[in-house]
C-alpha positions, 0 to 999 in steps of 0.5 A, spaced: 221 632 490 213 631 489 215 625 484 221 622 481 223 618 476 228 614 473 227 610 467 231 606 461 228 603 455 231 598 451 233 601 444 237 594 442 241 592 448 238 589 454 237 592 461 242 589 465 241 588 473 247 592 474 243 599 471 236 597 474 239 596 481 242 604 479 235 606 477 232 604 483 238 607 487 237 614 483 230 616 486 231 612 493 234 619 497 229 624 498 231 631 498 232 634 506 226 638 505 222 632 505 224 626 510 220 620 507 217 618 500 214 612 497 218 607 492 215 603 486 219 599 480 216 597 474 220 592 471 219 588 464 224 585 459 224 591 455 224 597 460 225 599 467 222 605 470 223 606 479 219 611 482 219 615 488 213 620 490 212 624 496 208 621 502 203 626 502 201 624 494 198 619 492 201 613 488 201 616 480 200 609 477 194 605 476 194 598 472 190 593 468 192 586 467 189 582 461 190 575 457 193 569 460 199 571 462 197 577 466 201 583 461 200 589 465 197 595 461 200 601 466 199 609 467 204 613 470 202 621 471 208 625 474 203 632 476 197 634 476 191 635 470 185 637 471 177 638 468 172 640 473 177 637 478 183 633 478 184 627 474 187 621 477 191 616 474 185 610 474 181 615 470 186 616 465 188 610 464 180 609 462 180 614 458 187 612 455 183 605 453 178 607 450 181 613 445 188 612 446 194 616 446 190 623 444 186 621 451 192 624 454 194 629 450 193 637 451 190 636 458 190 642 463 195 641 468 202 640 469 204 633 468 208 628 464 203 621 463 207 615 462 204 608 458 207 601 459 204 597 454 207 589 456 203 586 450 205 591 443 212 592 448 211 599 447 212 606 452 209 611 450 210 619 453 206 624 453 208 632 455 203 637 457 202 643 452 206 648 455 212 644 457 212 645 465 214 639 468 221 637 467 223 629 463 230 629 461 232 624 455 239 621 453 241 615 449 246 611 452 248 604 449 242 602 446 238 604 451 234 611 452 234 614 459 228 619 462 230 622 468 225 627 472 232 631 474 240 631 472 241 628 480 238 622 477 244 620 472 249 621 478 247 613 479 248 611 472 255 608 472 256 608 464 253 616 464 260 620 463 257 627 464 261 633 459 258 640 459 254 642 454 257 648 451 252 651 447 247 650 454 253 653 458 253 659 454 246 660 454 246 661 462 252 665 462 248 670 457 240 669 458 241 667 466 237 660 464 237 656 458 232 657 452 231 650 448 231 644 449 238 643 451 241 642 459 248 644 462 251 635 461 252 634 453 246 629 451 242 630 456 235 634 452 228 635 455 223 632 451 220 638 448 212 641 450 207 638 447 210 631 445 207 625 443 214 619 445 213 613 443 218 607 444 218 600 440 224 596 439 229 600 436 224 605 434 223 612 437 218 617 434 217 625 437 211 628 435 209 634 437 201 635 438 200 642 439 204 649 436 202 655 440 199 660 435 197 668 436 191 670 432 189 676 431 183 679 434 182 686 431 177 689 436 176 688 444 169 683 445 165 687 451 166 680 454 173 679 453 175 680 461 169 677 464 171 671 460 178 671 463 176 672 470 171 666 469 177 661 466 181 664 472 176 663 478 175 656 474 182 655 474 185 656 481 178 653 483 178 645 480 186 645 483 184 648 490 178 643 491 179 639 497 185 644 500 184 643 508 190 649 508 194 653 504 200 658 504 200 664 499 205 667 499 203 675 496 208 680 493 207 687 491 205 685 485 199 684 480 199 676 479 199 673 487 194 679 488 189 677 482 190 670 485 188 673 493 182 676 490 179 669 487 181 666 493 174 663 496 172 667 501 171 659 505 179 659 504 181 665 508 180 663 515 185 657 512 190 660 509 196 663 511 200 668 506 207 670 507 211 676 504 219 675 502 224 680 502 229 685 505 226 689 511 224 695 508 222 692 500 215 694 497 214 686 497 214 686 504 209 691 505 204 691 500 204 684 501 201 685 509 197 691 506 194 685 502 193 680 507 191 686 511 184 687 506 182 680 506 183 678 513 189 673 512 194 671 516 201 673 514 208 672 515 214 677 514 219 672 512 227 675 512 233 673 507 238 670 510 245 675 510 249 670 506 243 668 501 248 665 495 252 661 499 247 658 503 242 657 497 247 655 491 246 647 493 239 648 493 240 651 486 244 645 484 240 639 486 233 643 485 233 647 479 239 643 476 244 649 476 240 653 472 238 658 475 238 667 476 240 671 481 233 675 481 231 667 484 235 665 490 230 669 495 225 663 493 228 658 496 226 662 503 219 659 501 222 652 503 224 654 510 217 656 512 210 653 511 208 645 513 211 639 508 205 637 504 200 643 504 198 646 498 202 652 496 198 657 491 204 660 487 202 665 482 208 664 478 208 664 470 203 670 471 208 674 466 205 670 460 199 675 462 201 680 465 207 682 461 209 690 463 211 691 456 211 689 449 216 688 444 214 692 438 218 694 431 224 698 431 224 701 424 228 696 420 227 688 422 235 688 423 234 694 428 227 690 431 231 684 432 237 687 435 231 690 440 228 683 441 235 680 443 236 685 448 230 686 451 229 679 451 235 675 451 240 679 454 237 684 458 242 683 464 246 678 462 252 678 457 253 683 451 256 680 445 262 684 447 263 684 454 262 676 453 267 675 447 272 679 453 271 675 459 270 667 455 276 664 452 273 658 450 272 656 443 266 653 444 262 657 449 264 663 445 261 660 439 255 659 443 253 667 442 252 667 436 249 660 435 243 663 440 242 669 436 241 663 430 236 660 434 232 666 436 232 668 429 230 661 427 225 661 432 221 667 430 221 666 423 217 659 425 213 663 430 205 663 428 203 669 429 202 675 424 205 681 427 212 683 430 210 684 437 206 677 437 212 674 435 215 676 440 210 674 445 211 667 443 218 668 444 218 670 450 212 664 452 218 658 449 225 661 451 224 665 457 218 664 461 217 657 460 224 654 463 224 661 468 218 657 471 219 651 471 224 650 475 222 655 480 215 651 481 219 644 481 223 647 486 217 649 490 215 642 490 221 639 494 217 642 500 209 643 497 203 640 493 204 647 488 198 649 484 200 654 479 192 657 476 196 662 471 199 656 469 193 654 466 193 652 458 187 654 457 187 661 460 195 662 457 191 660 449 187 665 451 191 671 453 195 670 447 189 671 443 186 677 446 186 684 442 193 688 443 190 694 446 188 689 452 195 687 453 199 694 452 201 696 458 198 691 462 191 694 461 187 688 460 190 684 467 189 691 471 181 690 468 182 684 471 184 686 478 179 691 479 173 686 476 175 682 481 177 686 487 176 693 488 179 693 494 185 690 492 186 694 485 186 700 491 193 697 494 200 700 490 203 696 486 211 695 487 212 698 480 221 699 480 224 704 485 218 706 487 210 705 489 206 706 482 198 705 483 194 701 480 190 704 475 186 701 468 192 705 465 200 705 466 201 710 471 207 713 472 211 712 479 210 716 485 215 721 486 218 721 494 219 728 497 227 729 494 226 726 488 219 732 486 225 737 489 230 734 484 225 734 477 223 741 478 229 743 480 231 740 472 226 744 469 228 751 473 231 757 470 237 756 474 243 757 471 247 750 470 252 751 476 247 752 481 243 746 478 249 741 479 251 743 486 244 743 488 242 737 485 249 734 489 247 736 496 240 733 494 243 727 493 248 728 499 242 728 503 238 723 501 243 717 502 244 720 509 237 719 509 237 712 507 243 710 511 240 713 517 233 710 516 236 703 514 232 704 507 226 706 509 227 713 507 230 717 502 232 714 494 233 708 495 230 702 491 225 698 495 222 695 489 227 689 488 227 683 494 234 683 494 240 689 493 244 684 490 249 689 487 250 692 493 250 685 497 256 682 492 260 688 495 258 688 502 255 682 504 260 677 502 265 679 498 270 674 500 266 669 498 264 671 491 271 673 489 273 666 491 268 663 487 269 668 481 276 666 481 277 658 482 283 657 478 280 651 477 274 653 473 277 660 470 283 655 466 283 656 459 275 658 460 275 665 462 281 671 461 282 672 467 284 679 467 277 682 463 274 677 469 278 682 474 276 688 470 268 686 472 270 685 478 273 691 479 268 695 476 263 692 480 266 693 487 267 700 486 260 701 483 261 703 476 258 698 473 252 693 476 255 686 474 250 682 479 247 677 473 254 677 470 257 674 476 252 670 478 251 666 472 259 665 472 259 662 479 253 658 478 256 655 472 263 654 476 258 651 482 255 646 476 262 644 474 265 643 481 259 638 483 260 634 477 267 635 476 267 637 469 
C-alpha cells in the first residue's frame, strides 16, 4: 500500500455522514502483504479526506492553524519528492505558504500533493511531471471523488460501476491503457503535470508542463558524463538513510546500471534476487552481476500456476490493468521484508529503448508502423479484433484508439517522426506500464526508482539521435559506470548478446551456427531440407533432455507464456476464456475457439491476446459487470 487515499469534495451537494463513513472504510483494510497501517481523517464542511499509510512510512501530513477559529491549512504528500535529499510535508507546506501552488509543481519524484485551505474552502491537487502516481477522479451527485485505487470506489454505495468500453478496448489491443481512462466508466486518472483546483462548484484542471524534445544536432563531449552524474545523484538522494536494500537483478541493462552506481558502502547491506524459470538468462546473468559486486543473491522460482495464483494481485494492486509479461513481478511480493527499500530499474525503457521508430516512406505507412510496433505489438490486429469482438462499443474502440494515437502524434512537441514516436511511447505506453508495476511493489516495499527521475528523463529525451539509436549512449553509460559489469553478457532475446558500445549481433549456439552454415551452403534444396529437419529434431531432443539448459530454446524469457497456457494449466485458461457469462454478447465464441485451437496446436502464439481477454473477464467478474 504505502499510501492510500479516498476523498470527496462538495461541488454542489453536502457530504453526508454516510459518505464520510464509507470513505473511512475505503482505506481501512490493507492488502494481505501489509499487516498493519495507520489512518487519518481530515474532515471539513466542504471536503472529507481519509488517509492510510504503511507503518514503515512517516505521517504524510503537515498542518498549520491561523485565525480565531484555528482554521487549518493542511498539506498531504502521497509519495516522495527529492532535491539533494527527500523533502518532507512540513518543508513543502512552508514553501507553499511562501510561493503558492507553484512550489509543488515539477518536483523530482513520484508524488501527488494535496492542499486543503479551510479559510478559502479550497482544495488544490498537483501531480508529478511524469504522472507516475495514480489518483482517480469521478463526479458523483454534486461531489468530486478522488481515490488512489479503483478498489476504494467499492466502499461507496452511491457509486454504480459500469464497464468503460473504450478502456476495455485499449486493454485488449495493447495489454494496458494508454490515456487517462480506466476500466470503469466515468472514472479517469488525473493527468501528469496537472494542477487541479476545486473551490465551491468550480473545478479547474491545468497542465503546468508538457514534454518536448529539442533536437540536438551534435554530440557533446560530456553528454555521457553528465548523464552518469545525474543518474548517480538520482540514486544517492533516494537511498539516503537506507539500512537494508533489496535489488532485483535481471539480464538487462537497467538493473545493471543501478548496481554499478550503488555506493560500495551499501554492498554489504544489499541482497539481490532474480526470478524467472530456472534456465532463463535473467536468472543466470543476474547472479553473475551480483557475484561481480560481491552482493548476496537469491534465485526465486516462479509458481507453476503463475497466472491463477497471481490473478487477484493483478485485480487489486494493478486495477486489472496488467500484461502477461508482468505477472512474474508479483513473485517479489513474497520475498524480502515488509518495509525494506527496493531499488527498481523499472522505467528504464524511457532511456534504454532498444530501437527507435523511423519513417517508412509515406506518412500512412509510417503511422501504420507506429501503430503496430508501439500499440498492437502482440495484441489484437484489426482483422482479428473484428472477428473475436462482437460488442459494438468495444469494436468502436479500435478506431478510436487509432484516432487517439494520431491526435497525440500531431500534438507531440518534437520535429522528427522518431522523436514524436518517442513522446508517444513516453505518454501512452511506458507511463501506464511503469505506474502499475511500481504501485504493485509498494504493497510490500519502499520502492525507489532513480530511472524515473524527471530531470534524467528530460535530459535523455533531448540527447542527439545518434546516442539514442541502438542504445549507443546507454551502453556507453554502463561502460563508464562499471567496466566489469559491461563485460558481462546481456539477455537480448533467445541468446546471449555482448554489451558492446554498438548494438551487436546475438551469440549463436552450435546448432544455430550449423543451421546458418547449411543455409549458405551449395547443397541442393532437398538435402538442405532433410539436414535442417534433422538439426531441428536434435535440438528439440537436446532441449528436452537438458530441461531447457541446452539447445535452441528461448532462454531470454522470464516465462514461456505460450507453453504454460498449453501445458501447465490449460483447463484453467479455457474455463476463464469461455465463461458464458463473460462471452455472451461480447465475443464471437467460434472465433474464440479458433484462436484457442491455433494456440494449443502451436500454430500461433496467442498468449498475450488470451491473457488480455482473461484479465478483462476477471475484472468484470470482480466488479459484477
